[in-house]
C-alpha positions, 0 to 999 in steps of 0.5 A: 096775810098774817098767819097765826100759830094756834097753840093746841089745848092738849099738847102731845104727851109721850106717856099718853101716846105710849099707853095708847100704843100699848092698848092698840098692841094689846087689842091686836094681840087679842085679835091675833089669837082668833086670826093670825093675820092680825099679828102682821102689824106687831111683826112689822113693828118689832121685826127690826128691833128683834133682829138688831137684838139678835145680831148684837147678841150672836154677832152673826147676820145669818144666825140673827136672821135664823133666830129672828125667824124662830122667835116670831114662829114661837110667838105665833105658836104661843100667842095664846100664852100672851096674858096682856101687858107689854107686847114688847116685853112678851116678844123680848122674853121669847127672844131672850130665851131663844138667844140664850138657848142658841148661845148655849148650844153654840158653845158646845159646837164651836171649833177653831175652823169657825173663827172669822179672820178679819183682814186689814183693808188694802186702802188705809181709812182716814184718821178719824175713821180709824179712831172711831173704829178703834174706839168702837172695837175697844168698847166691843172688847170691854162689853165682851168682858162683861158677864152674859147677863150684863151683856144681855141687859145692855142689849135689851136697853141699847139695841132693843130699846126696851124700858126698865119695866119691860126689861124687868119683865123679860129678866124677872126683876123689878124696874128699879133693880134694872135701872140700878144694874144698868147704872152699875154696868155703864159705870163699870164700862166707863171706868174701864174705858177711862183706864184704857185711855190712860194707858 
């Protein structure tokens, strides 16, 4: 028996799927304004992304768990404030504000006793693991030298997976400005990393 592959008349279009998802999310948000049970699919879809964003920004699993809980609680409390548009941008605006407030308050309470000490493992890792770990640590160190706004921009793009337009909604800039700033930050990191490699 010969099998014939059918070619679909309308191939999958990621942009169309994104628009459909955005419309579905907007309907879910409208329904959640009347019955909070309709917020559950939004929570399930964004929980992981919000949590990863928080872990990346605060550097502590426990603090990220607490912050994620605070963010979704604030989202539920202020659901009437959702005015349409990207649900991701709305949630990450809440997340951004919560993280900034948390980091601001943490700076005033930080002490030497709170510092974590990393101990060297008893068993040496294979060479490639060590090199990967060193590279990742070098990149983390380089990112740590960036201004908070630049670190946040990278986290929103790389960790949260937001588009330039969504990041723009979160930080109050247009998508073009976000793309330019991301390009500058990544170029700056690449140049600094290359300098480290030469040393």
